[in-house]
C-alpha positions in Angstrom: 147.6 73.5 86.8 149.6 75.0 84.0 149.3 77.3 81.3 149.9 75.8 77.6 150.1 78.0 74.4 148.7 77.6 71.1 151.1 78.3 68.0 150.7 82.0 68.4 149.6 82.3 72.1 152.8 84.1 73.1 152.8 86.5 70.2 151.8 90.1 70.7 148.3 91.3 69.6 147.9 92.4 66.0 146.3 95.9 65.8 144.9 96.8 62.5 144.4 100.3 61.3 141.2 101.8 62.7 138.3 100.4 61.0 140.5 97.5 59.4 139.8 93.9 60.1 142.1 91.2 61.3 141.3 87.7 61.4 143.9 85.4 63.2 144.0 81.6 63.5 145.3 79.8 66.7 145.9 76.0 66.7 147.0 73.7 69.5 147.8 70.1 69.3 147.7 68.4 72.7 150.6 66.3 73.9 150.6 63.5 76.5 151.4 66.0 79.4 148.5 68.2 78.8 145.8 67.9 81.5 142.1 69.0 81.8 143.0 71.6 84.5 145.7 73.5 82.4 144.7 77.0 80.8 145.2 77.2 76.9 146.3 80.6 75.8 145.2 81.0 72.2 146.1 84.7 71.3 146.0 88.2 72.5 143.2 90.6 71.2 144.4 94.3 71.5 142.7 97.1 73.7 139.7 98.9 71.7 139.3 95.7 69.3 135.5 95.0 68.6 135.0 91.4 68.1 133.3 90.5 64.7 133.3 86.5 64.7 134.9 83.9 66.6 134.7 79.9 65.5 136.3 76.9 67.3 136.7 73.5 65.7 138.2 70.4 67.7 138.9 67.0 67.2 139.3 66.1 70.9 137.2 63.0 71.0 134.5 63.0 73.8 135.5 66.2 75.2 134.4 69.7 75.0 136.2 72.9 75.0 135.1 76.4 76.6 136.6 79.9 75.1 136.9 82.8 77.2 139.4 85.1 79.1 141.1 85.0 82.2 138.0 86.2 84.1 135.4 83.8 82.8 136.5 80.8 80.7 133.4 80.3 78.7 132.3 84.0 78.2 132.4 83.5 74.3 131.9 79.9 73.7 130.6 77.0 75.8 131.3 73.3 75.4 132.3 73.3 71.6 132.1 69.3 70.9 134.4 67.4 68.4 134.0 67.1 64.9 131.8 70.4 64.7 132.5 74.2 64.1 130.9 76.2 66.9 130.4 79.9 66.4 130.1 82.6 69.2 126.7 83.4 70.2 125.3 87.0 69.5 124.5 87.3 73.2 127.8 86.1 74.2 130.0 88.7 72.4 129.5 89.8 69.0 130.4 93.5 69.0 132.2 92.9 72.3 134.7 95.7 73.0 138.0 94.7 74.7 139.0 97.5 77.4 142.7 96.1 77.5 144.8 93.8 75.8 143.2 90.4 76.4 144.3 86.9 76.3 141.9 84.5 74.8 141.9 81.3 76.9 140.4 77.9 76.6 139.8 74.8 78.8 139.0 71.2 78.2 135.9 70.2 80.2 135.8 66.3 80.5 139.1 64.7 81.4 142.4 65.2 80.0 142.8 66.2 76.5 143.1 63.5 74.0 146.8 63.0 72.9 147.4 64.6 69.3 143.9 66.3 69.7 143.7 69.7 67.8 141.8 72.8 68.7 141.7 75.6 66.1 140.4 78.9 67.1 139.5 81.6 64.6 138.9 85.2 65.5 138.0 88.3 63.5 138.0 92.0 65.1 138.2 95.7 64.0 139.9 98.2 66.0 137.9 101.4 67.0 139.3 104.8 67.9 
C-alpha cells in the first residue's frame, strides 16, 4: 500500500481569518501504477475548521471512491460513483469541527483505478476561534 497525492496533497492547510470562508479544490489523475489499496491524500484542513460543504466528482469508470480521514476512510462520502457529483451528507459531517490539522483521504473501492481517471474533491470550511 502506498500513498498517492492530489495536486495540493502536500501543501500546508490554508487557514482563513476567523469566520472567513476557504474553498479548496484538489484533483488527482491516476497513472498506471496506482492501485486500489493505495491511500489518496487530497488536502489538509486546519485545526478548528468547521466543514461547510464537500463534493467529489469522478470519472473512474465502474469504480467508486470513498472520502474520509486517516481513521475512517469513508467518514464523509461513501461510494461516490463515476460521472456524478456526490455531496457530503448532513449526518456525516456538515458542521464537523476538526480538532487537529487533518488530511482528507480517499480510497478507490473496486479494483485498480482506471488509468487517466480523474477525481476532484471540493471542500469549503470556516475557521472558528
